[in-house]
Biopython code that builds the backbone (N, CA, C, O; Angstrom):
import numpy as np
from Bio.PDB.StructureBuilder import StructureBuilder

atoms = [
    (1, "MET", "N", (127.690, 82.099, 101.709)),
    (1, "MET", "CA", (128.060, 83.183, 100.818)),
    (1, "MET", "C", (126.870, 83.508, 99.933)),
    (1, "MET", "O", (126.285, 82.616, 99.319)),
    (2, "MET", "N", (126.516, 84.764, 99.868)),
    (2, "MET", "CA", (125.384, 85.164, 99.041)),
    (2, "MET", "C", (125.889, 85.601, 97.674)),
    (2, "MET", "O", (126.906, 86.286, 97.558)),
    (3, "ARG", "N", (125.167, 85.196, 96.653)),
    (3, "ARG", "CA", (125.500, 85.603, 95.299)),
    (3, "ARG", "C", (124.263, 86.241, 94.695)),
    (3, "ARG", "O", (123.353, 85.532, 94.265)),
    (4, "PRO", "N", (124.213, 87.569, 94.654)),
    (4, "PRO", "CA", (123.019, 88.222, 94.129)),
    (4, "PRO", "C", (123.018, 88.242, 92.607)),
    (4, "PRO", "O", (124.055, 88.407, 91.964)),
    (5, "PHE", "N", (121.849, 88.071, 92.067)),
    (5, "PHE", "CA", (121.638, 88.171, 90.636)),
    (5, "PHE", "C", (120.349, 88.932, 90.420)),
    (5, "PHE", "O", (119.325, 88.622, 91.029)),
    (6, "ALA", "N", (120.398, 89.905, 89.574)),
    (6, "ALA", "CA", (119.195, 90.700, 89.330)),
    (6, "ALA", "C", (118.888, 90.698, 87.850)),
    (6, "ALA", "O", (119.780, 90.793, 87.007)),
    (7, "VAL", "N", (117.641, 90.590, 87.559)),
    (7, "VAL", "CA", (117.169, 90.665, 86.191)),
    (7, "VAL", "C", (116.009, 91.637, 86.188)),
    (7, "VAL", "O", (115.033, 91.448, 86.915)),
    (8, "LEU", "N", (116.108, 92.669, 85.382)),
    (8, "LEU", "CA", (114.997, 93.597, 85.254)),
    (8, "LEU", "C", (114.365, 93.364, 83.903)),
    (8, "LEU", "O", (115.058, 93.165, 82.905)),
    (9, "CYS", "N", (113.076, 93.389, 83.876)),
    (9, "CYS", "CA", (112.356, 93.052, 82.659)),
    (9, "CYS", "C", (111.176, 93.985, 82.492)),
    (9, "CYS", "O", (110.344, 94.114, 83.390)),
    (10, "LEU", "N", (111.105, 94.628, 81.356)),
    (10, "LEU", "CA", (109.912, 95.391, 81.022)),
    (10, "LEU", "C", (109.169, 94.582, 79.977)),
    (10, "LEU", "O", (109.726, 94.234, 78.935)),
    (11, "LEU", "N", (107.939, 94.291, 80.252)),
    (11, "LEU", "CA", (107.144, 93.458, 79.369)),
    (11, "LEU", "C", (106.218, 94.314, 78.542)),
    (11, "LEU", "O", (105.898, 95.443, 78.917)),
    (12, "ALA", "N", (105.787, 93.780, 77.419)),
    (12, "ALA", "CA", (104.792, 94.467, 76.605)),
    (12, "ALA", "C", (103.517, 94.626, 77.414)),
    (12, "ALA", "O", (103.259, 93.829, 78.316)),
    (13, "PRO", "N", (102.722, 95.630, 77.115)),
    (13, "PRO", "CA", (101.468, 95.798, 77.854)),
    (13, "PRO", "C", (100.616, 94.541, 77.765)),
    (13, "PRO", "O", (100.575, 93.898, 76.716)),
    (14, "PRO", "N", (99.942, 94.184, 78.836)),
    (14, "PRO", "CA", (99.133, 92.968, 78.832)),
    (14, "PRO", "C", (97.892, 93.120, 77.972)),
    (14, "PRO", "O", (97.460, 94.232, 77.667)),
    (15, "ALA", "N", (97.331, 91.992, 77.588)),
    (15, "ALA", "CA", (96.131, 91.997, 76.758)),
    (15, "ALA", "C", (94.954, 92.614, 77.495)),
    (15, "ALA", "O", (94.134, 93.302, 76.887)),
    (16, "LEU", "N", (94.860, 92.379, 78.795)),
    (16, "LEU", "CA", (93.799, 92.964, 79.606)),
    (16, "LEU", "C", (94.394, 94.082, 80.444)),
    (16, "LEU", "O", (95.420, 93.894, 81.099)),
    (17, "ALA", "N", (93.760, 95.238, 80.427)),
    (17, "ALA", "CA", (94.299, 96.406, 81.123)),
    (17, "ALA", "C", (94.436, 96.171, 82.623)),
    (17, "ALA", "O", (95.278, 96.799, 83.266)),
    (18, "ASP", "N", (93.632, 95.287, 83.191)),
    (18, "ASP", "CA", (93.645, 95.083, 84.632)),
    (18, "ASP", "C", (94.534, 93.936, 85.081)),
    (18, "ASP", "O", (94.571, 93.624, 86.271)),
    (19, "THR", "N", (95.245, 93.304, 84.170)),
    (19, "THR", "CA", (96.167, 92.242, 84.544)),
    (19, "THR", "C", (97.411, 92.864, 85.169)),
    (19, "THR", "O", (97.942, 93.828, 84.618)),
    (20, "PRO", "N", (97.890, 92.355, 86.288)),
    (20, "PRO", "CA", (99.121, 92.903, 86.864)),
    (20, "PRO", "C", (100.279, 92.802, 85.868)),
    (20, "PRO", "O", (100.361, 91.848, 85.094)),
    (21, "GLN", "N", (101.157, 93.779, 85.897)),
    (21, "GLN", "CA", (102.343, 93.784, 85.047)),
    (21, "GLN", "C", (103.571, 93.524, 85.902)),
    (21, "GLN", "O", (103.713, 94.086, 86.988)),
    (22, "ILE", "N", (104.458, 92.666, 85.406)),
    (22, "ILE", "CA", (105.735, 92.430, 86.069)),
    (22, "ILE", "C", (106.693, 93.516, 85.597)),
    (22, "ILE", "O", (106.999, 93.615, 84.409)),
    (23, "MET", "N", (107.160, 94.326, 86.536)),
    (23, "MET", "CA", (108.056, 95.428, 86.214)),
    (23, "MET", "C", (109.529, 95.047, 86.396)),
    (23, "MET", "O", (110.412, 95.661, 85.797)),
    (24, "GLY", "N", (109.787, 94.041, 87.219)),
    (24, "GLY", "CA", (111.159, 93.617, 87.451)),
    (24, "GLY", "C", (111.218, 92.420, 88.372)),
    (24, "GLY", "O", (110.232, 92.049, 89.007)),
    (25, "MET", "N", (112.415, 91.815, 88.431)),
    (25, "MET", "CA", (112.604, 90.652, 89.277)),
    (25, "MET", "C", (114.059, 90.595, 89.701)),
    (25, "MET", "O", (114.955, 90.935, 88.929)),
    (26, "ALA", "N", (114.288, 90.166, 90.924)),
    (26, "ALA", "CA", (115.644, 89.937, 91.422)),
    (26, "ALA", "C", (115.669, 88.580, 92.103)),
    (26, "ALA", "O", (114.706, 88.183, 92.759)),
    (27, "ALA", "N", (116.778, 87.874, 91.942)),
    (27, "ALA", "CA", (116.927, 86.555, 92.555)),
    (27, "ALA", "C", (118.296, 86.476, 93.214)),
    (27, "ALA", "O", (119.310, 86.817, 92.605)),
    (28, "THR", "N", (118.316, 86.023, 94.461)),
    (28, "THR", "CA", (119.562, 85.873, 95.206)),
    (28, "THR", "C", (119.649, 84.443, 95.721)),
    (28, "THR", "O", (118.739, 83.953, 96.390)),
    (29, "SER", "N", (120.755, 83.783, 95.400)),
    (29, "SER", "CA", (120.986, 82.430, 95.894)),
    (29, "SER", "C", (121.794, 82.491, 97.177)),
    (29, "SER", "O", (122.828, 83.156, 97.241)),
    (30, "THR", "N", (121.314, 81.789, 98.203)),
    (30, "THR", "CA", (122.065, 81.697, 99.458)),
    (30, "THR", "C", (122.819, 80.376, 99.542)),
    (30, "THR", "O", (123.506, 80.108, 100.528)),
    (31, "GLY", "N", (122.689, 79.563, 98.516)),
    (31, "GLY", "CA", (123.299, 78.241, 98.525)),
    (31, "GLY", "C", (122.321, 77.167, 98.937)),
    (31, "GLY", "O", (122.385, 76.045, 98.435)),
    (32, "ALA", "N", (121.414, 77.489, 99.845)),
    (32, "ALA", "CA", (120.407, 76.535, 100.305)),
    (32, "ALA", "C", (119.014, 76.909, 99.827)),
    (32, "ALA", "O", (118.095, 76.091, 99.876)),
    (33, "ALA", "N", (118.857, 78.143, 99.364)),
    (33, "ALA", "CA", (117.542, 78.613, 98.925)),
    (33, "ALA", "C", (117.722, 79.800, 97.989)),
    (33, "ALA", "O", (118.803, 80.382, 97.891)),
    (34, "TRP", "N", (116.649, 80.139, 97.312)),
    (34, "TRP", "CA", (116.598, 81.338, 96.477)),
    (34, "TRP", "C", (115.640, 82.326, 97.110)),
    (34, "TRP", "O", (114.556, 81.948, 97.555)),
    (35, "GLN", "N", (116.032, 83.590, 97.153)),
    (35, "GLN", "CA", (115.130, 84.686, 97.501)),
    (35, "GLN", "C", (114.714, 85.310, 96.172)),
    (35, "GLN", "O", (115.547, 85.856, 95.448)),
    (36, "ILE", "N", (113.433, 85.228, 95.857)),
    (36, "ILE", "CA", (112.889, 85.772, 94.614)),
    (36, "ILE", "C", (112.055, 86.993, 94.972)),
    (36, "ILE", "O", (111.133, 86.901, 95.783)),
    (37, "ASP", "N", (112.372, 88.132, 94.373)),
    (37, "ASP", "CA", (111.624, 89.372, 94.582)),
    (37, "ASP", "C", (111.032, 89.806, 93.249)),
    (37, "ASP", "O", (111.745, 89.910, 92.251)),
    (38, "VAL", "N", (109.736, 90.059, 93.235)),
    (38, "VAL", "CA", (109.028, 90.457, 92.017)),
    (38, "VAL", "C", (108.385, 91.816, 92.250)),
    (38, "VAL", "O", (107.726, 92.040, 93.266)),
    (39, "THR", "N", (108.585, 92.720, 91.294)),
    (39, "THR", "CA", (107.962, 94.041, 91.338)),
    (39, "THR", "C", (106.780, 94.042, 90.383)),
    (39, "THR", "O", (106.921, 93.743, 89.198)),
    (40, "LEU", "N", (105.604, 94.387, 90.921)),
    (40, "LEU", "CA", (104.361, 94.401, 90.150)),
    (40, "LEU", "C", (103.772, 95.799, 90.094)),
    (40, "LEU", "O", (103.979, 96.622, 90.985)),
    (41, "ALA", "N", (103.030, 96.044, 89.016)),
    (41, "ALA", "CA", (102.190, 97.240, 88.910)),
    (41, "ALA", "C", (100.795, 96.767, 88.526)),
    (41, "ALA", "O", (100.638, 95.906, 87.661)),
    (42, "HIS", "N", (99.789, 97.333, 89.173)),
    (42, "HIS", "CA", (98.399, 96.974, 88.901)),
    (42, "HIS", "C", (97.521, 98.119, 89.388)),
    (42, "HIS", "O", (97.780, 98.681, 90.452)),
    (43, "PRO", "N", (96.495, 98.472, 88.636)),
    (43, "PRO", "CA", (95.622, 99.572, 89.071)),
    (43, "PRO", "C", (94.661, 99.133, 90.175)),
    (43, "PRO", "O", (93.445, 99.131, 89.984)),
    (44, "ASP", "N", (95.216, 98.762, 91.335)),
    (44, "ASP", "CA", (94.378, 98.345, 92.466)),
    (44, "ASP", "C", (93.370, 99.445, 92.795)),
    (44, "ASP", "O", (93.723, 100.622, 92.856)),
    (45, "THR", "N", (92.123, 99.055, 93.003)),
    (45, "THR", "CA", (91.082, 100.025, 93.375)),
    (45, "THR", "C", (90.634, 99.833, 94.817)),
    (45, "THR", "O", (89.834, 100.621, 95.323)),
    (46, "GLY", "N", (91.127, 98.817, 95.474)),
    (46, "GLY", "CA", (90.724, 98.479, 96.834)),
    (46, "GLY", "C", (90.418, 96.997, 96.893)),
    (46, "GLY", "O", (90.870, 96.225, 96.046)),
    (47, "TRP", "N", (89.645, 96.600, 97.901)),
    (47, "TRP", "CA", (89.334, 95.187, 98.096)),
    (47, "TRP", "C", (88.538, 94.595, 96.944)),
    (47, "TRP", "O", (88.527, 93.377, 96.768)),
    (48, "ASP", "N", (87.870, 95.432, 96.153)),
    (48, "ASP", "CA", (87.067, 94.925, 95.041)),
    (48, "ASP", "C", (87.915, 94.478, 93.854)),
    (48, "ASP", "O", (87.467, 93.651, 93.061)),
    (49, "HIS", "N", (89.143, 95.013, 93.714)),
    (49, "HIS", "CA", (90.001, 94.633, 92.587)),
    (49, "HIS", "C", (91.456, 94.966, 92.918)),
    (49, "HIS", "O", (91.833, 96.135, 92.999)),
    (50, "TYR", "N", (92.268, 93.922, 93.107)),
    (50, "TYR", "CA", (93.685, 94.133, 93.409)),
    (50, "TYR", "C", (94.514, 92.925, 92.975)),
    (50, "TYR", "O", (93.993, 91.819, 92.832)),
    (51, "ALA", "N", (95.820, 93.156, 92.766)),
    (51, "ALA", "CA", (96.751, 92.065, 92.477)),
    (51, "ALA", "C", (96.832, 91.193, 93.722)),
    (51, "ALA", "O", (97.165, 91.678, 94.804)),
    (52, "ASP", "N", (96.527, 89.903, 93.569)),
    (52, "ASP", "CA", (96.459, 89.047, 94.761)),
    (52, "ASP", "C", (97.503, 87.941, 94.810)),
    (52, "ASP", "O", (97.459, 87.099, 95.707)),
    (53, "GLY", "N", (98.453, 87.923, 93.854)),
    (53, "GLY", "CA", (99.506, 86.935, 93.968)),
    (53, "GLY", "C", (100.361, 86.788, 92.734)),
    (53, "GLY", "O", (100.065, 87.331, 91.669)),
    (54, "TRP", "N", (101.430, 86.039, 92.909)),
    (54, "TRP", "CA", (102.269, 85.596, 91.807)),
    (54, "TRP", "C", (102.843, 84.238, 92.188)),
    (54, "TRP", "O", (102.947, 83.891, 93.364)),
    (55, "ARG", "N", (103.211, 83.485, 91.166)),
    (55, "ARG", "CA", (103.746, 82.159, 91.439)),
    (55, "ARG", "C", (104.904, 81.848, 90.505)),
    (55, "ARG", "O", (105.026, 82.420, 89.422)),
    (56, "ILE", "N", (105.748, 80.931, 90.952)),
    (56, "ILE", "CA", (106.889, 80.471, 90.177)),
    (56, "ILE", "C", (106.539, 79.108, 89.604)),
    (56, "ILE", "O", (106.068, 78.220, 90.314)),
    (57, "GLU", "N", (106.778, 78.960, 88.301)),
    (57, "GLU", "CA", (106.502, 77.702, 87.607)),
    (57, "GLU", "C", (107.754, 77.246, 86.879)),
    (57, "GLU", "O", (108.654, 78.041, 86.610)),
    (58, "ASP", "N", (107.804, 75.946, 86.561)),
    (58, "ASP", "CA", (108.858, 75.458, 85.685)),
    (58, "ASP", "C", (108.355, 75.506, 84.249)),
    (58, "ASP", "O", (107.241, 75.968, 84.003)),
    (59, "SER", "N", (109.154, 75.037, 83.300)),
    (59, "SER", "CA", (108.791, 75.134, 81.881)),
    (59, "SER", "C", (107.571, 74.296, 81.520)),
    (59, "SER", "O", (106.933, 74.550, 80.498)),
    (60, "ALA", "N", (107.237, 73.307, 82.335)),
    (60, "ALA", "CA", (106.057, 72.478, 82.082)),
    (60, "ALA", "C", (104.799, 73.068, 82.715)),
    (60, "ALA", "O", (103.708, 72.523, 82.546)),
    (61, "GLY", "N", (104.943, 74.181, 83.443)),
    (61, "GLY", "CA", (103.795, 74.797, 84.099)),
    (61, "GLY", "C", (103.532, 74.288, 85.501)),
    (61, "GLY", "O", (102.533, 74.654, 86.119)),
    (62, "THR", "N", (104.423, 73.443, 86.013)),
    (62, "THR", "CA", (104.280, 72.959, 87.385)),
    (62, "THR", "C", (104.557, 74.103, 88.357)),
    (62, "THR", "O", (105.577, 74.783, 88.246)),
    (63, "VAL", "N", (103.658, 74.310, 89.296)),
    (63, "VAL", "CA", (103.821, 75.386, 90.275)),
    (63, "VAL", "C", (104.854, 74.961, 91.317)),
    (63, "VAL", "O", (104.696, 73.936, 91.980)),
    (64, "LEU", "N", (105.914, 75.764, 91.454)),
    (64, "LEU", "CA", (106.995, 75.476, 92.393)),
    (64, "LEU", "C", (106.842, 76.241, 93.698)),
    (64, "LEU", "O", (107.277, 75.775, 94.751)),
    (65, "ALA", "N", (106.223, 77.418, 93.631)),
    (65, "ALA", "CA", (106.008, 78.241, 94.829)),
    (65, "ALA", "C", (104.987, 79.319, 94.493)),
    (65, "ALA", "O", (104.868, 79.734, 93.340)),
    (66, "THR", "N", (104.254, 79.768, 95.504)),
    (66, "THR", "CA", (103.237, 80.809, 95.316)),
    (66, "THR", "C", (103.402, 81.880, 96.381)),
    (66, "THR", "O", (103.596, 81.584, 97.560)),
    (67, "ARG", "N", (103.320, 83.129, 95.943)),
    (67, "ARG", "CA", (103.339, 84.278, 96.869)),
    (67, "ARG", "C", (101.951, 84.898, 96.847)),
    (67, "ARG", "O", (101.547, 85.495, 95.849)),
    (68, "THR", "N", (101.223, 84.757, 97.946)),
    (68, "THR", "CA", (99.884, 85.332, 98.061)),
    (68, "THR", "C", (99.998, 86.765, 98.567)),
    (68, "THR", "O", (100.718, 87.039, 99.527)),
    (69, "LEU", "N", (99.288, 87.668, 97.917)),
    (69, "LEU", "CA", (99.218, 89.067, 98.341)),
    (69, "LEU", "C", (97.872, 89.245, 99.016)),
    (69, "LEU", "O", (96.831, 89.080, 98.381)),
    (70, "THR", "N", (97.885, 89.578, 100.286)),
    (70, "THR", "CA", (96.670, 89.503, 101.099)),
    (70, "THR", "C", (95.884, 90.799, 101.214)),
    (70, "THR", "O", (94.858, 90.847, 101.893)),
    (71, "HIS", "N", (96.362, 91.855, 100.551)),
    (71, "HIS", "CA", (95.634, 93.127, 100.630)),
    (71, "HIS", "C", (95.966, 93.989, 99.416)),
    (71, "HIS", "O", (96.978, 93.760, 98.754)),
    (72, "PRO", "N", (95.122, 94.979, 99.118)),
    (72, "PRO", "CA", (95.387, 95.880, 97.993)),
    (72, "PRO", "C", (96.581, 96.796, 98.267)),
    (72, "PRO", "O", (96.946, 97.050, 99.415)),
    (73, "HIS", "N", (97.170, 97.276, 97.186)),
    (73, "HIS", "CA", (98.290, 98.218, 97.248)),
    (73, "HIS", "C", (97.910, 99.477, 96.473)),
    (73, "HIS", "O", (98.618, 99.882, 95.551)),
    (74, "VAL", "N", (96.803, 100.086, 96.847)),
    (74, "VAL", "CA", (96.256, 101.236, 96.123)),
    (74, "VAL", "C", (97.260, 102.382, 96.074)),
    (74, "VAL", "O", (97.445, 102.987, 95.019)),
    (75, "ASN", "N", (97.905, 102.689, 97.183)),
    (75, "ASN", "CA", (98.811, 103.834, 97.264)),
    (75, "ASN", "C", (100.283, 103.445, 97.197)),
    (75, "ASN", "O", (101.152, 104.249, 97.532)),
    (76, "GLU", "N", (100.565, 102.234, 96.773)),
    (76, "GLU", "CA", (101.943, 101.747, 96.677)),
    (76, "GLU", "C", (102.118, 101.059, 95.328)),
    (76, "GLU", "O", (101.978, 99.840, 95.229)),
    (77, "GLN", "N", (102.420, 101.829, 94.298)),
    (77, "GLN", "CA", (102.564, 101.290, 92.955)),
    (77, "GLN", "C", (103.800, 101.872, 92.291)),
    (77, "GLN", "O", (104.021, 103.080, 92.385)),
    (78, "PRO", "N", (104.610, 101.069, 91.629)),
    (78, "PRO", "CA", (104.619, 99.610, 91.735)),
    (78, "PRO", "C", (105.123, 99.183, 93.116)),
    (78, "PRO", "O", (105.615, 100.001, 93.893)),
    (79, "PHE", "N", (104.992, 97.898, 93.400)),
    (79, "PHE", "CA", (105.414, 97.379, 94.698)),
    (79, "PHE", "C", (106.164, 96.071, 94.507)),
    (79, "PHE", "O", (105.953, 95.357, 93.526)),
    (80, "THR", "N", (107.037, 95.768, 95.452)),
    (80, "THR", "CA", (107.875, 94.570, 95.381)),
    (80, "THR", "C", (107.591, 93.685, 96.584)),
    (80, "THR", "O", (107.521, 94.153, 97.721)),
    (81, "ARG", "N", (107.429, 92.397, 96.309)),
    (81, "ARG", "CA", (107.253, 91.415, 97.375)),
    (81, "ARG", "C", (108.129, 90.207, 97.063)),
    (81, "ARG", "O", (108.383, 89.901, 95.898)),
    (82, "GLY", "N", (108.589, 89.523, 98.107)),
    (82, "GLY", "CA", (109.517, 88.427, 97.937)),
    (82, "GLY", "C", (108.992, 87.099, 98.436)),
    (82, "GLY", "O", (107.957, 87.008, 99.096)),
    (83, "LEU", "N", (109.751, 86.074, 98.092)),
    (83, "LEU", "CA", (109.420, 84.703, 98.452)),
    (83, "LEU", "C", (110.725, 83.921, 98.518)),
    (83, "LEU", "O", (111.563, 84.040, 97.624)),
    (84, "THR", "N", (110.904, 83.128, 99.561)),
    (84, "THR", "CA", (112.075, 82.261, 99.668)),
    (84, "THR", "C", (111.680, 80.863, 99.223)),
    (84, "THR", "O", (110.685, 80.305, 99.684)),
    (85, "VAL", "N", (112.484, 80.305, 98.313)),
    (85, "VAL", "CA", (112.197, 78.990, 97.739)),
    (85, "VAL", "C", (113.412, 78.100, 97.952)),
    (85, "VAL", "O", (114.532, 78.472, 97.601)),
    (86, "ALA", "N", (113.187, 76.924, 98.527)),
    (86, "ALA", "CA", (114.279, 75.965, 98.712)),
    (86, "ALA", "C", (114.771, 75.491, 97.352)),
    (86, "ALA", "O", (113.984, 75.267, 96.432)),
    (87, "GLU", "N", (116.081, 75.343, 97.244)),
    (87, "GLU", "CA", (116.638, 74.817, 96.008)),
    (87, "GLU", "C", (116.387, 73.321, 95.952)),
    (87, "GLU", "O", (116.112, 72.738, 97.001)),
    (88, "PRO", "N", (116.458, 72.683, 94.852)),
    (88, "PRO", "CA", (116.906, 73.256, 93.600)),
    (88, "PRO", "C", (115.754, 73.858, 92.796)),
    (88, "PRO", "O", (114.613, 73.401, 92.871)),
    (89, "LEU", "N", (116.079, 74.879, 92.039)),
    (89, "LEU", "CA", (115.170, 75.442, 91.049)),
    (89, "LEU", "C", (115.825, 75.263, 89.690)),
    (89, "LEU", "O", (117.052, 75.221, 89.597)),
    (90, "PRO", "N", (115.030, 75.156, 88.639)),
    (90, "PRO", "CA", (115.635, 75.107, 87.310)),
    (90, "PRO", "C", (116.328, 76.437, 87.008)),
    (90, "PRO", "O", (116.052, 77.441, 87.665)),
    (91, "THR", "N", (117.216, 76.451, 86.029)),
    (91, "THR", "CA", (117.912, 77.695, 85.700)),
    (91, "THR", "C", (116.990, 78.709, 85.036)),
    (91, "THR", "O", (117.290, 79.903, 85.037)),
    (92, "ARG", "N", (115.885, 78.263, 84.475)),
    (92, "ARG", "CA", (114.870, 79.173, 83.929)),
    (92, "ARG", "C", (113.563, 78.914, 84.674)),
    (92, "ARG", "O", (113.049, 77.796, 84.696)),
    (93, "ILE", "N", (113.046, 79.974, 85.280)),
    (93, "ILE", "CA", (111.742, 79.899, 85.939)),
    (93, "ILE", "C", (110.775, 80.808, 85.205)),
    (93, "ILE", "O", (111.179, 81.642, 84.394)),
    (94, "PHE", "N", (109.499, 80.639, 85.495)),
    (94, "PHE", "CA", (108.448, 81.455, 84.891)),
    (94, "PHE", "C", (107.595, 82.015, 86.016)),
    (94, "PHE", "O", (107.224, 81.294, 86.942)),
    (95, "VAL", "N", (107.284, 83.307, 85.930)),
    (95, "VAL", "CA", (106.472, 83.960, 86.950)),
    (95, "VAL", "C", (105.128, 84.322, 86.335)),
    (95, "VAL", "O", (105.062, 84.991, 85.304)),
    (96, "ARG", "N", (104.063, 83.872, 86.980)),
    (96, "ARG", "CA", (102.691, 84.142, 86.536)),
    (96, "ARG", "C", (102.002, 84.962, 87.625)),
    (96, "ARG", "O", (102.115, 84.651, 88.811)),
    (97, "VAL", "N", (101.288, 86.011, 87.213)),
    (97, "VAL", "CA", (100.639, 86.935, 88.151)),
    (97, "VAL", "C", (99.132, 86.703, 88.184)),
    (97, "VAL", "O", (98.561, 86.071, 87.296)),
    (98, "SER", "N", (98.504, 87.233, 89.236)),
    (98, "SER", "CA", (97.062, 87.060, 89.409)),
    (98, "SER", "C", (96.455, 88.312, 90.028)),
    (98, "SER", "O", (97.118, 89.048, 90.759)),
    (99, "CYS", "N", (95.175, 88.538, 89.718)),
    (99, "CYS", "CA", (94.398, 89.538, 90.455)),
    (99, "CYS", "C", (93.091, 88.876, 90.875)),
    (99, "CYS", "O", (92.677, 87.875, 90.290)),
    (100, "ASN", "N", (92.449, 89.437, 91.885)),
    (100, "ASN", "CA", (91.282, 88.779, 92.468)),
    (100, "ASN", "C", (90.044, 88.843, 91.584)),
    (100, "ASN", "O", (89.044, 88.195, 91.895)),
    (101, "VAL", "N", (90.078, 89.604, 90.489)),
    (101, "VAL", "CA", (88.945, 89.657, 89.562)),
    (101, "VAL", "C", (89.192, 88.773, 88.341)),
    (101, "VAL", "O", (88.332, 87.977, 87.963)),
    (102, "ASP", "N", (90.366, 88.912, 87.727)),
    (102, "ASP", "CA", (90.662, 88.212, 86.476)),
    (102, "ASP", "C", (91.347, 86.866, 86.661)),
    (102, "ASP", "O", (91.455, 86.101, 85.703)),
    (103, "GLY", "N", (91.811, 86.557, 87.867)),
    (103, "GLY", "CA", (92.485, 85.285, 88.111)),
    (103, "GLY", "C", (93.905, 85.287, 87.566)),
    (103, "GLY", "O", (94.508, 86.341, 87.370)),
    (104, "TRP", "N", (94.429, 84.086, 87.322)),
    (104, "TRP", "CA", (95.805, 83.927, 86.857)),
    (104, "TRP", "C", (95.933, 84.360, 85.409)),
    (104, "TRP", "O", (95.067, 84.067, 84.584)),
    (105, "ALA", "N", (97.022, 85.065, 85.102)),
    (105, "ALA", "CA", (97.301, 85.510, 83.738)),
    (105, "ALA", "C", (97.475, 84.299, 82.830)),
    (105, "ALA", "O", (97.892, 83.228, 83.272)),
    (106, "GLU", "N", (97.148, 84.486, 81.551)),
    (106, "GLU", "CA", (97.292, 83.387, 80.594)),
    (106, "GLU", "C", (98.745, 83.044, 80.327)),
    (106, "GLU", "O", (99.073, 81.881, 80.090)),
    (107, "SER", "N", (99.619, 84.036, 80.362)),
    (107, "SER", "CA", (101.029, 83.779, 80.079)),
    (107, "SER", "C", (101.877, 84.049, 81.316)),
    (107, "SER", "O", (101.485, 84.785, 82.221)),
    (108, "ALA", "N", (103.050, 83.428, 81.321)),
    (108, "ALA", "CA", (104.007, 83.603, 82.412)),
    (108, "ALA", "C", (105.296, 84.175, 81.833)),
    (108, "ALA", "O", (105.680, 83.842, 80.712)),
    (109, "ALA", "N", (105.956, 85.028, 82.591)),
    (109, "ALA", "CA", (107.194, 85.666, 82.145)),
    (109, "ALA", "C", (108.400, 84.813, 82.524)),
    (109, "ALA", "O", (108.524, 84.393, 83.675)),
    (110, "PRO", "N", (109.296, 84.552, 81.559)),
    (110, "PRO", "CA", (110.491, 83.760, 81.870)),
    (110, "PRO", "C", (111.571, 84.603, 82.543)),
    (110, "PRO", "O", (111.728, 85.787, 82.244)),
    (111, "PHE", "N", (112.311, 83.979, 83.455)),
    (111, "PHE", "CA", (113.460, 84.605, 84.103)),
    (111, "PHE", "C", (114.552, 83.553, 84.243)),
    (111, "PHE", "O", (114.292, 82.431, 84.678)),
    (112, "ASP", "N", (115.764, 83.920, 83.875)),
    (112, "ASP", "CA", (116.900, 83.011, 83.992)),
    (112, "ASP", "C", (117.631, 83.262, 85.302)),
    (112, "ASP", "O", (117.988, 84.397, 85.618)),
    (113, "LEU", "N", (117.850, 82.198, 86.058)),
    (113, "LEU", "CA", (118.593, 82.268, 87.316)),
    (113, "LEU", "C", (120.042, 81.896, 87.049)),
    (113, "LEU", "O", (120.325, 80.978, 86.280)),
    (114, "GLN", "N", (120.951, 82.607, 87.683)),
    (114, "GLN", "CA", (122.379, 82.314, 87.557)),
    (114, "GLN", "C", (122.817, 81.550, 88.799)),
    (114, "GLN", "O", (122.688, 82.058, 89.912)),
    (115, "PRO", "N", (123.337, 80.330, 88.623)),
    (115, "PRO", "CA", (123.758, 79.529, 89.783)),
    (115, "PRO", "C", (124.925, 80.157, 90.528)),
    (115, "PRO", "O", (125.392, 79.603, 91.524)),
]
sb = StructureBuilder()
sb.init_structure("model")
sb.init_model(0)
sb.init_chain("A")
sb.init_seg("    ")
for serial, (resi, resn, name, xyz) in enumerate(atoms, 1):
    if name == "N":
        sb.init_residue(resn, " ", resi, " ")
    sb.init_atom(name, np.array(xyz, "f"), 0.0, 1.0, " ", f" {name:<3s}", serial, name[0])
structure = sb.get_structure()
């Protein structure tokens, strides 16, 4: 039985203009795993500068899963990509974004999962 849960989040503008922004997130529990979908916006210019990933962390900063973005999304903004993560996950996860020029963002956005 699938139980969908969606959380949309608009975050304050990032400190660096080129840091990817998290525009929204949806999480669906299948009972055995979570499907996590993250919507990002980033001013991709091509292979020289693009959003190259996001990862799920716990409250201690331990990386639980990583979604690598393997190409620029110049003409697709914002864009959504997903990741399936085996349970268990904590009820609060944190999503941290990255671009191939600036690396991982200093802060991670919290998201609450509903069991």
